[in-house]
SEMAR-446642 format. One record per residue (C-alpha): residue in three letters; z, y, x; residue number from 1. Coordinates in Angstrom, 3 decimals, decimal comma. Each point is the difference from the previous one (the first is absolute). Example, Ala and Ser with C-alpha at 12.3 -4.5 7.8 and 13.67 -1.06 7.14 Angstrom:
2
@code:ala zz:7,800 yy:-4,500 xx:12,300 pos:1;
@code:ser zz:-0,660 yy:3,440 xx:1,370 pos:2;
END
This chain:
316
@code:met zz:-7,206 yy:15,336 xx:26,237 pos:1;
@code:thr zz:-3,345 yy:2,020 xx:-0,444 pos:2;
@code:asp zz:-1,381 yy:1,470 xx:-3,143 pos:3;
@code:ser zz:-2,845 yy:-2,299 xx:0,092 pos:4;
@code:asp zz:2,147 yy:-3,181 xx:-0,632 pos:5;
@code:tyr zz:1,775 yy:0,832 xx:-3,265 pos:6;
@code:tyr zz:-2,085 yy:-2,030 xx:-1,933 pos:7;
@code:gln zz:0,864 yy:-2,937 xx:2,630 pos:8;
@code:val zz:3,675 yy:0,946 xx:-0,062 pos:9;
@code:leu zz:0,251 yy:-0,767 xx:-3,846 pos:10;
@code:gly zz:-2,458 yy:-3,105 xx:0,455 pos:11;
@code:val zz:-2,549 yy:1,273 xx:-2,451 pos:12;
@code:pro zz:-3,613 yy:0,807 xx:-0,168 pos:13;
@code:arg zz:-1,288 yy:3,416 xx:0,062 pos:14;
@code:gly zz:-1,231 yy:-0,693 xx:-3,832 pos:15;
@code:ala zz:3,499 yy:-1,066 xx:-1,194 pos:16;
@code:ser zz:1,350 yy:1,476 xx:-3,351 pos:17;
@code:ala zz:2,994 yy:2,019 xx:-0,147 pos:18;
@code:glu zz:1,827 yy:-3,094 xx:-1,645 pos:19;
@code:glu zz:-1,111 yy:-2,083 xx:3,013 pos:20;
@code:ile zz:1,186 yy:2,751 xx:2,341 pos:21;
@code:his zz:3,321 yy:0,517 xx:-1,719 pos:22;
@code:gly zz:0,768 yy:-3,778 xx:-0,261 pos:23;
@code:ala zz:-0,684 yy:-0,355 xx:3,850 pos:24;
@code:tyr zz:2,216 yy:2,997 xx:0,668 pos:25;
@code:lys zz:3,008 yy:-1,543 xx:-1,867 pos:26;
@code:thr zz:-0,467 yy:-3,361 xx:1,456 pos:27;
@code:leu zz:0,020 yy:1,281 xx:3,548 pos:28;
@code:ser zz:2,807 yy:2,617 xx:-0,604 pos:29;
@code:leu zz:2,498 yy:-3,109 xx:-1,268 pos:30;
@code:lys zz:-1,330 yy:-2,010 xx:3,099 pos:31;
@code:phe zz:0,702 yy:2,529 xx:2,560 pos:32;
@code:his zz:2,771 yy:1,860 xx:-1,383 pos:33;
@code:pro zz:2,840 yy:1,015 xx:2,395 pos:34;
@code:asp zz:2,593 yy:-1,559 xx:-2,010 pos:35;
@code:lys zz:-1,554 yy:-3,482 xx:0,199 pos:36;
@code:asn zz:-0,751 yy:0,328 xx:3,785 pos:37;
@code:pro zz:2,933 yy:1,710 xx:1,436 pos:38;
@code:asp zz:-0,600 yy:0,647 xx:3,902 pos:39;
@code:asp zz:-3,387 yy:-1,049 xx:-0,170 pos:40;
@code:gln zz:-2,103 yy:2,848 xx:1,619 pos:41;
@code:lys zz:-3,474 yy:-1,554 xx:-0,795 pos:42;
@code:ala zz:0,859 yy:-0,281 xx:-3,677 pos:43;
@code:ala zz:1,017 yy:3,500 xx:-0,146 pos:44;
@code:glu zz:-3,029 yy:1,338 xx:1,645 pos:45;
@code:gln zz:-2,100 yy:-2,199 xx:-2,517 pos:46;
@code:phe zz:2,045 yy:1,516 xx:-3,002 pos:47;
@code:lys zz:-0,780 yy:3,684 xx:1,346 pos:48;
@code:ala zz:-3,668 yy:-1,104 xx:0,268 pos:49;
@code:val zz:-0,305 yy:-1,173 xx:-3,588 pos:50;
@code:gln zz:2,009 yy:3,289 xx:-1,153 pos:51;
@code:asp zz:-2,532 yy:2,074 xx:1,826 pos:52;
@code:ala zz:-3,145 yy:-2,245 xx:-1,150 pos:53;
@code:tyr zz:1,170 yy:0,412 xx:-3,715 pos:54;
@code:gln zz:0,556 yy:3,886 xx:0,059 pos:55;
@code:val zz:-3,629 yy:-0,027 xx:0,737 pos:56;
@code:leu zz:-1,322 yy:-3,180 xx:-1,856 pos:57;
@code:gly zz:2,465 yy:0,631 xx:-2,983 pos:58;
@code:asp zz:-1,302 yy:3,539 xx:-0,818 pos:59;
@code:glu zz:-3,571 yy:0,009 xx:-1,743 pos:60;
@code:glu zz:-0,789 yy:3,499 xx:1,467 pos:61;
@code:ile zz:1,056 yy:-0,582 xx:3,340 pos:62;
@code:arg zz:-1,653 yy:-3,319 xx:0,268 pos:63;
@code:gly zz:-3,179 yy:1,487 xx:-1,029 pos:64;
@code:gln zz:0,094 yy:2,395 xx:3,061 pos:65;
@code:tyr zz:1,158 yy:-2,882 xx:2,179 pos:66;
@code:asp zz:-3,038 yy:-2,100 xx:-1,065 pos:67;
@code:arg zz:-2,371 yy:3,010 xx:0,437 pos:68;
@code:phe zz:1,282 yy:1,220 xx:3,201 pos:69;
@code:gly zz:1,835 yy:-2,758 xx:1,877 pos:70;
@code:pro zz:2,307 yy:1,272 xx:2,732 pos:71;
@code:ala zz:-1,061 yy:3,608 xx:-0,723 pos:72;
@code:phe zz:1,506 yy:0,114 xx:-3,538 pos:73;
@code:arg zz:2,898 yy:1,537 xx:0,995 pos:74;
@code:gln zz:-1,933 yy:2,828 xx:1,375 pos:75;
@code:ala zz:-1,551 yy:0,279 xx:-3,353 pos:76;
@code:arg zz:3,552 yy:0,317 xx:-1,452 pos:77;
@code:ala zz:0,984 yy:2,637 xx:2,459 pos:78;
@code:gly zz:1,583 yy:3,361 xx:-1,121 pos:79;
@code:gly zz:-2,229 yy:2,325 xx:-1,926 pos:80;
@code:ala zz:-1,675 yy:-2,750 xx:-1,548 pos:81;
@code:gly zz:-2,229 yy:1,084 xx:-3,071 pos:82;
@code:pro zz:-1,094 yy:-2,888 xx:-2,800 pos:83;
@code:gly zz:0,573 yy:-3,343 xx:1,053 pos:84;
@code:gly zz:1,892 yy:0,873 xx:3,143 pos:85;
@code:phe zz:-2,871 yy:1,952 xx:1,801 pos:86;
@code:pro zz:0,746 yy:2,934 xx:2,156 pos:87;
@code:pro zz:-2,074 yy:3,471 xx:-0,861 pos:88;
@code:gly zz:-3,545 yy:-0,593 xx:0,316 pos:89;
@code:gly zz:-0,122 yy:-3,297 xx:-1,751 pos:90;
@code:met zz:0,513 yy:-2,209 xx:3,099 pos:91;
@code:pro zz:2,718 yy:-1,961 xx:1,593 pos:92;
@code:gly zz:1,128 yy:1,418 xx:3,398 pos:93;
@code:gly zz:-1,753 yy:-1,268 xx:2,887 pos:94;
@code:val zz:-2,922 yy:-1,333 xx:-1,934 pos:95;
@code:asp zz:-3,168 yy:1,958 xx:0,050 pos:96;
@code:phe zz:-2,371 yy:-1,029 xx:-2,753 pos:97;
@code:ser zz:-2,827 yy:2,012 xx:1,547 pos:98;
@code:ser zz:0,061 yy:-2,370 xx:3,118 pos:99;
@code:leu zz:-0,185 yy:-3,033 xx:-2,317 pos:100;
@code:phe zz:-2,709 yy:1,069 xx:-2,374 pos:101;
@code:gly zz:-1,798 yy:2,723 xx:1,455 pos:102;
@code:asn zz:0,301 yy:3,897 xx:-0,415 pos:103;
@code:gly zz:-1,621 yy:-0,202 xx:-3,430 pos:104;
@code:phe zz:2,729 yy:-2,173 xx:-1,495 pos:105;
@code:asp zz:1,513 yy:1,388 xx:-3,234 pos:106;
@code:leu zz:3,257 yy:-1,144 xx:-1,364 pos:107;
@code:gly zz:-1,609 yy:0,587 xx:-3,383 pos:108;
@code:asp zz:-2,355 yy:-2,731 xx:0,725 pos:109;
@code:leu zz:2,894 yy:-2,562 xx:0,496 pos:110;
@code:phe zz:1,902 yy:0,843 xx:-2,765 pos:111;
@code:gly zz:-2,686 yy:0,528 xx:-2,612 pos:112;
@code:gly zz:0,160 yy:3,745 xx:0,000 pos:113;
@code:gly zz:2,780 yy:2,666 xx:-0,259 pos:114;
@code:arg zz:3,537 yy:-0,764 xx:-0,356 pos:115;
@code:gly zz:1,271 yy:2,529 xx:-2,426 pos:116;
@code:gly zz:-2,098 yy:3,104 xx:0,629 pos:117;
@code:pro zz:-2,743 yy:1,444 xx:2,249 pos:118;
@code:gly zz:-0,505 yy:-1,686 xx:3,433 pos:119;
@code:gly zz:2,407 yy:-2,688 xx:-0,882 pos:120;
@code:ala zz:3,133 yy:1,833 xx:0,160 pos:121;
@code:gly zz:2,622 yy:-0,597 xx:-2,520 pos:122;
@code:pro zz:3,775 yy:0,530 xx:-0,361 pos:123;
@code:ala zz:2,019 yy:-1,898 xx:2,526 pos:124;
@code:arg zz:2,428 yy:-2,543 xx:-1,126 pos:125;
@code:ala zz:3,461 yy:0,356 xx:1,109 pos:126;
@code:arg zz:1,205 yy:-2,779 xx:2,151 pos:127;
@code:arg zz:2,540 yy:-2,302 xx:-1,109 pos:128;
@code:gly zz:2,838 yy:-1,320 xx:1,735 pos:129;
@code:gln zz:0,115 yy:-3,089 xx:1,364 pos:130;
@code:asp zz:1,578 yy:-3,393 xx:-1,748 pos:131;
@code:ile zz:3,082 yy:-1,254 xx:1,410 pos:132;
@code:arg zz:0,512 yy:-3,804 xx:0,063 pos:133;
@code:thr zz:3,121 yy:-1,995 xx:0,468 pos:134;
@code:thr zz:1,762 yy:-3,278 xx:-0,663 pos:135;
@code:ile zz:3,346 yy:-0,174 xx:-1,425 pos:136;
@code:gln zz:2,157 yy:-3,333 xx:-0,649 pos:137;
@code:val zz:2,068 yy:0,157 xx:-3,140 pos:138;
@code:pro zz:2,809 yy:-2,348 xx:-1,207 pos:139;
@code:phe zz:-1,172 yy:-3,025 xx:-2,137 pos:140;
@code:his zz:2,285 yy:1,404 xx:-2,881 pos:141;
@code:val zz:-1,479 yy:3,309 xx:0,147 pos:142;
@code:ala zz:-3,596 yy:-1,352 xx:-0,093 pos:143;
@code:ala zz:0,902 yy:-2,435 xx:-2,935 pos:144;
@code:val zz:1,539 yy:2,473 xx:-2,419 pos:145;
@code:gly zz:-1,036 yy:3,488 xx:1,487 pos:146;
@code:gly zz:1,712 yy:2,949 xx:1,557 pos:147;
@code:gly zz:-0,351 yy:2,523 xx:2,484 pos:148;
@code:his zz:-0,478 yy:0,310 xx:3,682 pos:149;
@code:glu zz:0,161 yy:2,985 xx:2,239 pos:150;
@code:leu zz:-3,088 yy:0,647 xx:2,539 pos:151;
@code:pro zz:0,107 yy:2,426 xx:2,893 pos:152;
@code:ile zz:-3,258 yy:1,350 xx:0,783 pos:153;
@code:arg zz:-1,527 yy:2,857 xx:2,081 pos:154;
@code:pro zz:-2,659 yy:1,743 xx:-1,945 pos:155;
@code:asp zz:-0,638 yy:2,375 xx:2,737 pos:156;
@code:gly zz:-0,827 yy:-2,882 xx:2,566 pos:157;
@code:glu zz:1,835 yy:-1,270 xx:3,094 pos:158;
@code:gly zz:3,102 yy:2,152 xx:0,940 pos:159;
@code:gly zz:-0,434 yy:2,190 xx:-3,356 pos:160;
@code:arg zz:2,807 yy:0,439 xx:-2,536 pos:161;
@code:ile zz:1,437 yy:-3,191 xx:-1,853 pos:162;
@code:glu zz:-0,126 yy:-0,250 xx:-3,633 pos:163;
@code:arg zz:1,701 yy:-2,898 xx:-1,995 pos:164;
@code:leu zz:-1,777 yy:-1,259 xx:-2,994 pos:165;
@code:thr zz:1,749 yy:-2,428 xx:-2,503 pos:166;
@code:ile zz:-2,593 yy:-2,872 xx:-0,966 pos:167;
@code:lys zz:0,148 yy:-1,359 xx:-3,372 pos:168;
@code:ile zz:-0,342 yy:-3,773 xx:0,333 pos:169;
@code:pro zz:-1,401 yy:-1,538 xx:-3,004 pos:170;
@code:ala zz:1,793 yy:-3,298 xx:-1,266 pos:171;
@code:gly zz:-2,115 yy:-2,944 xx:0,980 pos:172;
@code:ile zz:-1,497 yy:1,341 xx:3,059 pos:173;
@code:lys zz:-1,312 yy:-2,386 xx:2,594 pos:174;
@code:ser zz:-0,600 yy:-0,220 xx:3,744 pos:175;
@code:gly zz:-3,326 yy:1,729 xx:1,041 pos:176;
@code:glu zz:-0,278 yy:2,248 xx:-2,864 pos:177;
@code:val zz:-0,501 yy:3,534 xx:0,653 pos:178;
@code:leu zz:1,546 yy:3,076 xx:-1,735 pos:179;
@code:arg zz:-1,804 yy:3,442 xx:0,161 pos:180;
@code:leu zz:1,844 yy:3,088 xx:-0,053 pos:181;
@code:lys zz:-2,575 yy:2,766 xx:-0,679 pos:182;
@code:gly zz:0,462 yy:3,324 xx:1,608 pos:183;
@code:gln zz:2,592 yy:-1,135 xx:2,178 pos:184;
@code:gly zz:-1,724 yy:-0,828 xx:3,103 pos:185;
@code:gly zz:-1,173 yy:2,320 xx:2,896 pos:186;
@code:thr zz:-0,650 yy:3,838 xx:-0,318 pos:187;
@code:val zz:-2,643 yy:2,281 xx:1,092 pos:188;
@code:pro zz:-0,039 yy:3,986 xx:-0,260 pos:189;
@code:gly zz:-1,943 yy:1,011 xx:-3,163 pos:190;
@code:gly zz:-0,754 yy:-3,714 xx:-1,092 pos:191;
@code:pro zz:1,392 yy:-2,613 xx:-2,341 pos:192;
@code:ala zz:2,770 yy:-2,445 xx:1,482 pos:193;
@code:gly zz:-0,996 yy:-3,601 xx:0,723 pos:194;
@code:asp zz:1,691 yy:-2,718 xx:-1,608 pos:195;
@code:val zz:2,802 yy:-2,822 xx:1,084 pos:196;
@code:leu zz:-1,148 yy:-3,569 xx:-0,034 pos:197;
@code:val zz:3,032 yy:-2,268 xx:0,125 pos:198;
@code:thr zz:-0,562 yy:-3,549 xx:0,701 pos:199;
@code:ile zz:3,018 yy:-2,227 xx:-1,454 pos:200;
@code:glu zz:1,674 yy:-2,828 xx:1,930 pos:201;
@code:val zz:2,579 yy:-1,891 xx:-2,034 pos:202;
@code:ala zz:2,908 yy:-1,129 xx:1,870 pos:203;
@code:pro zz:1,394 yy:-3,730 xx:-0,661 pos:204;
@code:his zz:2,766 yy:-0,910 xx:-2,034 pos:205;
@code:pro zz:2,799 yy:-2,244 xx:1,246 pos:206;
@code:trp zz:-0,188 yy:-1,855 xx:-3,390 pos:207;
@code:phe zz:-2,856 yy:0,611 xx:-1,880 pos:208;
@code:arg zz:-3,857 yy:-0,412 xx:0,546 pos:209;
@code:arg zz:-2,897 yy:1,459 xx:-2,136 pos:210;
@code:glu zz:-2,804 yy:-2,082 xx:-1,484 pos:211;
@code:gly zz:-2,252 yy:2,134 xx:-1,711 pos:212;
@code:asp zz:2,119 yy:1,758 xx:-2,865 pos:213;
@code:asn zz:2,776 yy:-2,972 xx:0,221 pos:214;
@code:leu zz:2,933 yy:-0,191 xx:2,214 pos:215;
@code:met zz:1,235 yy:-3,103 xx:1,458 pos:216;
@code:ile zz:3,335 yy:-0,676 xx:1,290 pos:217;
@code:glu zz:1,410 yy:-3,486 xx:1,167 pos:218;
@code:val zz:3,397 yy:-1,059 xx:-1,127 pos:219;
@code:pro zz:1,994 yy:-2,904 xx:1,134 pos:220;
@code:val zz:1,851 yy:-2,343 xx:-2,195 pos:221;
@code:thr zz:2,144 yy:-3,117 xx:1,085 pos:222;
@code:pro zz:-0,999 yy:-3,555 xx:-0,946 pos:223;
@code:ser zz:2,381 yy:-0,157 xx:-3,007 pos:224;
@code:glu zz:-1,054 yy:3,395 xx:-1,448 pos:225;
@code:ala zz:-3,798 yy:-1,500 xx:0,277 pos:226;
@code:val zz:1,026 yy:-3,367 xx:-1,551 pos:227;
@code:leu zz:2,442 yy:1,218 xx:-2,729 pos:228;
@code:gly zz:-1,299 yy:3,274 xx:-0,546 pos:229;
@code:ala zz:1,804 yy:3,490 xx:0,409 pos:230;
@code:lys zz:0,192 yy:3,416 xx:-0,698 pos:231;
@code:ile zz:-0,521 yy:2,479 xx:2,823 pos:232;
@code:glu zz:-0,112 yy:3,651 xx:1,108 pos:233;
@code:val zz:-3,438 yy:1,020 xx:1,306 pos:234;
@code:pro zz:-0,695 yy:3,762 xx:1,399 pos:235;
@code:thr zz:-2,760 yy:1,706 xx:-1,402 pos:236;
@code:leu zz:-1,414 yy:3,114 xx:1,619 pos:237;
@code:asp zz:0,901 yy:2,799 xx:-2,209 pos:238;
@code:glu zz:2,671 yy:-1,244 xx:-2,597 pos:239;
@code:gly zz:2,612 yy:-1,575 xx:1,934 pos:240;
@code:ser zz:0,596 yy:-3,951 xx:-0,529 pos:241;
@code:val zz:-0,845 yy:-1,869 xx:-2,887 pos:242;
@code:val zz:1,045 yy:-3,633 xx:-1,067 pos:243;
@code:val zz:-2,403 yy:-2,727 xx:0,156 pos:244;
@code:thr zz:0,062 yy:-3,337 xx:-1,265 pos:245;
@code:ile zz:-0,810 yy:-2,859 xx:2,349 pos:246;
@code:pro zz:-0,997 yy:-3,037 xx:-2,413 pos:247;
@code:pro zz:1,445 yy:-3,313 xx:0,730 pos:248;
@code:gly zz:-2,324 yy:-2,165 xx:2,320 pos:249;
@code:thr zz:-1,718 yy:3,305 xx:1,408 pos:250;
@code:pro zz:-1,850 yy:-1,328 xx:3,441 pos:251;
@code:gly zz:-0,256 yy:2,114 xx:3,146 pos:252;
@code:gly zz:-3,011 yy:2,025 xx:-0,097 pos:253;
@code:ala zz:0,355 yy:1,061 xx:-3,475 pos:254;
@code:lys zz:-0,819 yy:3,434 xx:-1,425 pos:255;
@code:leu zz:1,847 yy:1,514 xx:-2,626 pos:256;
@code:arg zz:-1,583 yy:3,190 xx:-1,749 pos:257;
@code:leu zz:1,780 yy:3,317 xx:-0,818 pos:258;
@code:lys zz:-2,265 yy:1,666 xx:-2,355 pos:259;
@code:gly zz:-0,840 yy:3,937 xx:0,720 pos:260;
@code:lys zz:2,328 yy:-0,073 xx:3,101 pos:261;
@code:gly zz:-2,746 yy:0,471 xx:2,493 pos:262;
@code:val zz:-2,079 yy:2,968 xx:1,244 pos:263;
@code:arg zz:-1,550 yy:2,545 xx:-2,364 pos:264;
@code:asn zz:-3,997 yy:-0,069 xx:0,126 pos:265;
@code:gln zz:-1,286 yy:3,527 xx:0,810 pos:266;
@code:lys zz:-2,903 yy:-0,326 xx:-2,277 pos:267;
@code:thr zz:1,281 yy:-1,819 xx:-3,283 pos:268;
@code:gly zz:3,696 yy:0,965 xx:0,430 pos:269;
@code:ile zz:1,066 yy:-3,494 xx:-0,559 pos:270;
@code:his zz:2,632 yy:-1,598 xx:1,964 pos:271;
@code:gly zz:-0,691 yy:-3,428 xx:1,742 pos:272;
@code:asp zz:2,838 yy:-2,656 xx:0,149 pos:273;
@code:gln zz:2,584 yy:-1,044 xx:2,269 pos:274;
@code:leu zz:-0,455 yy:-3,570 xx:1,105 pos:275;
@code:val zz:3,289 yy:-2,137 xx:1,184 pos:276;
@code:leu zz:-0,712 yy:-2,539 xx:2,523 pos:277;
@code:val zz:2,527 yy:-2,735 xx:0,133 pos:278;
@code:gln zz:0,936 yy:-1,416 xx:3,160 pos:279;
@code:val zz:2,352 yy:-3,009 xx:-0,244 pos:280;
@code:ala zz:2,578 yy:0,669 xx:3,096 pos:281;
@code:val zz:0,925 yy:-3,122 xx:1,805 pos:282;
@code:pro zz:3,705 yy:0,169 xx:1,304 pos:283;
@code:asp zz:0,067 yy:-0,683 xx:3,756 pos:284;
@code:val zz:3,900 yy:-0,378 xx:-0,082 pos:285;
@code:leu zz:1,571 yy:-2,740 xx:-2,099 pos:286;
@code:ser zz:3,578 yy:-0,885 xx:-0,431 pos:287;
@code:glu zz:0,539 yy:-3,772 xx:0,048 pos:288;
@code:glu zz:0,733 yy:0,073 xx:-3,724 pos:289;
@code:gln zz:-3,351 yy:1,820 xx:-0,738 pos:290;
@code:arg zz:-1,773 yy:-2,761 xx:2,275 pos:291;
@code:glu zz:1,339 yy:-2,673 xx:-1,988 pos:292;
@code:ile zz:-1,188 yy:1,553 xx:-3,167 pos:293;
@code:tyr zz:-3,583 yy:0,121 xx:1,587 pos:294;
@code:arg zz:0,175 yy:-3,509 xx:0,904 pos:295;
@code:arg zz:0,774 yy:-1,045 xx:-3,549 pos:296;
@code:leu zz:-2,917 yy:2,119 xx:-1,215 pos:297;
@code:ala zz:-2,127 yy:-1,615 xx:2,317 pos:298;
@code:glu zz:1,141 yy:-3,517 xx:-1,222 pos:299;
@code:trp zz:-0,715 yy:1,136 xx:-3,685 pos:300;
@code:asp zz:-3,599 yy:1,235 xx:1,209 pos:301;
@code:ser zz:-0,914 yy:-3,307 xx:1,312 pos:302;
@code:leu zz:1,251 yy:-1,637 xx:-3,072 pos:303;
@code:asp zz:-1,960 yy:2,389 xx:-2,276 pos:304;
@code:gly zz:-3,355 yy:-1,018 xx:1,457 pos:305;
@code:gly zz:0,310 yy:0,889 xx:3,772 pos:306;
@code:ser zz:-1,626 yy:2,882 xx:1,738 pos:307;
@code:pro zz:-2,161 yy:2,472 xx:-1,888 pos:308;
@code:arg zz:-2,532 yy:-0,611 xx:2,450 pos:309;
@code:asn zz:-0,854 yy:-3,337 xx:-1,114 pos:310;
@code:gly zz:-3,428 yy:-0,523 xx:-1,017 pos:311;
@code:leu zz:-0,756 yy:3,804 xx:0,925 pos:312;
@code:trp zz:-2,577 yy:-0,904 xx:2,883 pos:313;
@code:gly zz:-0,568 yy:-3,587 xx:-1,148 pos:314;
@code:thr zz:0,650 yy:-3,134 xx:2,037 pos:315;
@code:ser zz:-1,257 yy:-0,911 xx:3,659 pos:316;
END
């Protein structure tokens, strides 16, 4: 993918805000992530293109150079760069400003005077190491209650040494959120290290699903438990099992609430609730004695007014 396509890769206009660029990056990274598209070469190429585009457009300084010089922006950031990524003399390599503006062109006219001293020469700012961007999948339980996650990185680039960072996963984090590890990214001689930006992808749980700060779990009950009521054990995410009372006459689809058993909100520190979705499990194998009981129940139902659907949709 050519440099001139970076805005097109992320699907944003050239005047897009940093928030719009970051949002597009998160959406596309999750869409084309290799874990979601195994053995899909096209998705892998799209994922790499998205990472490359965001490395440029996600950095305000690099984006500015890209907007000014287009495909030549990498030359402007080549070794020996002075302020703003320019090599000595104030011009990007391969770009001759005298040929563009005539021999009388003065860089001081462009920037409104000197940049730190006579002749516009100021102290060169040290280059900063590149940011490292990656996506990790964390277990549902860790995302909900918090914990640690080990991340291997190569701060010296591909083929360099491997460092293992332990990331603190805050309780309540969601898929798509980004953690920034300052100063843990790429390194350059004599300059500050970049950052590591980690996009979080939360793995699904076999029992629970998340609805905001609440947790939902489906719990089957027998017809007799639903009709007569019962006390049953229900698992929670971090406290083992608790005893839940099923009130007599509980219909399928009813939700029972366990206060404070949900996910901790990162901003308020308040826990959501756990919702128990009752599912009445109809037996598919019955003994003859059980069948007889259900036949008698059906007869009693007819004596008590018939079907509960009577009058529900009117008469035809």
